[in-house]
N, C-alpha and C positions, 0 to 999 in steps of 0.2 A: 663835357665832351672831350674825348682824347684827341689830340692832334695826330696827324699822319706820322710824325716822328715817333710818337709814343706807341702807335699801333705797330710800328716796325721794330720795337724792342721786345725781347723775350717776355712773355707773360708769366704770371706766377704759376706754380705747380706744374712745371713742364714735364716732370716725371709722370704725373697723372694724365696729362694731355697725351703724352706718348703712348701710355698704356691704352687709353680709350680710343685713340686714333688707330692703334694696331688692331683693336677689336672691330672697328668700322672697316678697316682694310681687309680683315679676314672674311668679310661678307661680300666683297666686290667681285669675287669669281666663284665662290663656293656654290651659290644657287645654280650656276651654269655648269660647272664641272661635275656635279653629281648626276647630271642627266644622261650622258652616254651609256653608263652601265645599266641604266633603267629602261632604255629604249625598247628592248625586246618585251619586257613586262608591260610597258605602256601600250605597245602595239597589240599585245594579246588581251590585256584587261579591258582596254577601251575600244578594241576592234578598229584601229586606224591603220592605213597602209604605211609601209615603210617609206614611201615617197614623201610623207609628211614629217619624217624624223628630223630632217635638217631644219625645219621651221622652229623647233624647240631651242635650237642654238641661235638662229637668225633673229627671232622675235626680240630678244633683249638687245641685240646689236642695232636693230632698227629703232628701238626705243631710245638707245643712246644717241643715235643720229638725230632724232626728232627733238628730244628734250634737252640736249646739252646746251644750246644757246638760250633756251627758255630758263633753264636753271641758273645760268649766269645772271640773267636779268632779275630773277626772283631774289637771288643772293645779294644783289646790290641794294635791294629794297629791304629785305628781311634780315640780312646778315648770313654769313657762311655757316656758322654753328647751328643756328635755328633752322636754316634750310635743310641741312643734313638730317636734323631731328625730325622734321615734318615728313620728309621724303622716305625716311626709314619706316614710318608707319605704313606707307604703301608697300614697301618691301615685305614687311611682316604679313600684311593682309594678303598679298599675292602668294607668299610662301605657303600659307595655310589654306588658301583657296585651292591650291593644287592638290591638296589632300583629298578633296571631294572627287569621287570616281566618275567624272563626267568630262567629255571632251571640251565643252565650253569653259569649265572651271580650270582645266589644265592650261589652255591657251590664254585665257584672260588673266589667270594668276601669273603666268610667265611674263606677260606684258607688264603687269604691275611690278613684278620683281625687277624687270629691266629698268623701269622708271626709277624705282627706289635706289638701285645700285648706282645709277648714273649720277646722283647727287654727290656721292663719294668720289666717283671717278673724276668729276670735274673740279670739285672744290677742295679735296684733301691736299693736292700739291700746293694750292694757293694758301691754305691754312697753315701748312708747314712753313712756308716762306714768311708768313705773318707772325706765327708764334716763335719760330726758331731761326731768325735771319742769319745767325752766325753758326748754325748747326744744320744747315740744309742737307748736306750729304748723309748725316746720321738719320735725320727724320725720313728722308727719301728711301734710304736703305731699309729701315724698319717697316715702312709703309709697303714696299714691294715684297719684302720678305714675308710679312704676314699674309699678304694677298696670295702669293704663290704657294706657301707652305700649307695653309688651310685648304686652299683649292685642291692641292694634290692629295692631302689626307682625306678630303671629302670624296674624291673619286674612289679611293681604296675602300673607305667605309661604305660607300654606296653599293659597290659591287659585293661586299661582304653581307650587308644587311638584306639585300633583295633576295638572297638565297635562303634566308631564314625567316623573314617576316614579310608582310604584305607591302605592296607599293605605297599605299597611304601611310602606313606606319613608318616606313623608311623615310619618306618625305617629311613627316612630322618631326621625327627625331633629328634629322639633319638640319632642320630649320630653327632649332633651339639656339644655335649660335647667333642668329639675328636678334633674338630677344635679349640675350646677354649684352650684345653690343649696344642695343638701344638703351638699356637701363644705365650702363656705364657712361654713355654719352651725355646724359641729362645734365650733370654739373657743368659741362662745357657751355651750355646755353647761357649760363650766367655771365660768361665772358663774350657773349655775342656782340659783334660789331656790325652795325648797319649804318647805311648812308643817311645823313640828315642834310638839310640845306647847308649847314655850316661845313660839314665834312665834304660835301660835293664840291665846294669851292676849293678844297685842298687837294682834290684828285688832280694829278698832273695831266696836262694835255698830251696825248700821244696818238700817233697814227694807228688806225684800226689794223689789226693783223690780217683782217679779211682782204685788205687792199694791198698786201705786200707779198711778193713772190716767196719769201722765206717762210711766211706763215703757211702758205699752201704746200711748200715742200715738207715742212714738219707734219702737216696733215696727211700727206701722201705716205710719209714714212710710218706714221702711226697706223694708217689704214692698211698698208701692206703687211706690217707685222701682225696685226690683228687678224687679217684675212687668212694668213698662213697658219697661225696658231689655232684658230677656231675650226679651220678646215681639217687640219690634222687631227684635232681632238674629236671631230665628228666622224671622219671617214677612214682614219687609219685602222681602226678595228675591223672595218669591212674588208679593206685591202688584205689584211693579215688573215682574216677568216677565209677569204678566197684561196689562200695558200695552205690552208689546213691548220692554222693556229687556233687554239681553243679560245673561247670568249673570255674565260677567266684570265688567261695569260695576256690577252690583248688589253684587258682593263688594267692589269698590273703594269704593262708597258707604258700606258698613259700616265700612271702614277709616277713611274720612274722618270718619264720625260719631264713632268712638271717639277719634281723634286730636284732634278739635275740642274735646274736654273737658279736654285735658291742662293748659292754662294755669290752669284753675280750681282745680287742686291748690294753687296759691299764692294765687290771688285770693280764694277763699272764706274761708280762715282770717282774712284781713285785713278783709273786708267784713262777714262774718256777725255779729261782736259789735256792730256798729253798726245802729241802727234803720233809717237811710236805706239802708245797705248791704243789710240783709236784705230790705227792700222791693224794691230793684232785683233782687236774686237771685230773689225770688219771682216777679216779673214775667217774668224770663227763663225760668224753669221753665215758667210757663204758656204762654209763646210757643212754646217748643221742644217741649214734651210734649203740649200741648193743640192748638195750631194746626198744628204740623208734621205730625202723623199725618193730619189732615184734608187738608192740602195735598198729601200723597202720593196722595190719591184722584183728583187731576186726571189724566186720561188723556193723558199726554204722555211723550215720550222725550227731552225737552230736557235735555241734560247740565248746562247752567248752572242751570236751574230746580231740578233734583233736587239738585245739589251745594249750592246755597244752603240749601235746607231740611234737607239732611243735616247741614250745619255748625250750623244753628240747633238742630236736635234734639240734636246732640253737645254743644253748650254746655249745654243743659238737663240732659243726662245727667251731665256733669261737675259741675254745680252741685248736683244732687239727691244724688248719691253723696257728695260731699265735705261737704255739709250734714249728711247722716246721720252721718258720722264726727265732725263738729263737735259734734253733739248728744251723742254717746257721751262725749266728754271734757269738754264744757262744761256739761252738765246733771247731772254727778255730782260728788261731793266727795272721793273717794279711789279708788285703783287697784282695790280689791276691787269697789266698786260699778260702776266702769267696765267691768270684765270681766263682771260679772253682766248689766248692761244690754246689752252687746255680745252676750253669749250669748243673751239673751232675744230681742233684735231679729233675730238671725240664726237663731233657731229658729222662732218663730212667723212672723216676717217672710218667711223663705224658703219656709215652707210655703205661705203665701199666693201668693208669686211663682211657685211651681212649677205653679200651675194655669194660668198664662197660656200658655206654649208648647204645652201639651197641649190644654186646653179650647178655646182659640181655634182650634185646628186643625180642630175639627168644623164650623166655618162654611164652607159651600160658597162663599159670596161673600166674597172676601178683604177687600172694603171694610168689612164688619162688624167685622173685627179692628181696623182703624184707629179706627173710631167708639168701640168699647169702650175702647181705649187712651186716647182723649181724655177719656172720662168718668173714668177712674182718675186721669188727670193733674189734673183739677179737684179731686178728693179729696186728692191729694198736696199741692197748693198750699195748700189750706185747712188741712190738718193741720200743715204746716210753720209757718204763721203762728201757730197756736195754741200749738205747742211753744215757739216763740221767746218769746212773751209770758208763758209760764209761769215760775214760780220753779224753783230747783234741786230735783232729786229729794230727798226728805226723808231725813235720816240716821236 
């Protein structure tokens, strides 16, 4: 049995681990981001009302909220690597269940996809800290880069494929990435670490993050940034369509918004530890998430105008998400605490975020959605500043 000190040293074949981890990360947004361009086809093919559209984004978020603490407990017994392997089976089952042209299959499959994704959401940050304790910024940057890049490319491919092939074929093709990740993750199961009686004695005593105000602030931050992102992803095309923007151009803007945040996977870990850097990042979040939604209310079809604000919003999205991951690893003192705060944030945080795509859909005036998003952006910025100035979560 390896001691705790041994499990905190870099494991063998870190290059392979990084590659397989990036493939897992590539599937943590892709099954969700491919859905907005498909909504019209789904409504038409399955004869469901547009009022149900927001559910296809909210169901995975609700699954994240319910299963995040459960996954943390399972991982303590089974090991992080094996837990991801097992839950990815659910992701694959759900992905291909959605290919069946039936309402029940679409929604059940989406729920299974959400449960499968959540294992990676919760455990990958802790696995990075375990495998690469001296290279956490690199591992975190590649993790978020893969997640955002493939999610953005998936949105573009989804919009392209649905104009040429059927809904079922589109979903089947875009789900192949999950199969690839599953296969390449298998060798990591050999390095699986699970708690035994001997190892449990070596786990340090630490105060539960659920009982600490800083843990709840990090959860709020994660929840706010998720709520804003998924609400924009779901409802921005409708806002733009109301202004006369074409569906294809709206989908392209979503892709631009997601890609614009990619460089932040490397920039945030460098700037966030510095006071001046965090100040600059907070300003950019406010500009992109508070000002940009209001800017989208301007009744225009100008491609240049909309593209500029999509990029600004995308930069804010990249900063907010990567800052949340930064807080997971830099406001905790050991991998166990990192996993717990990650599970907490992705439980209560995603429960908060799930309300956005559904509740915002009740507004008859799409402009109200952008105004409410701006309000949450202000709360997000304030919460981030408070967290940064706080001390580490107590052991």
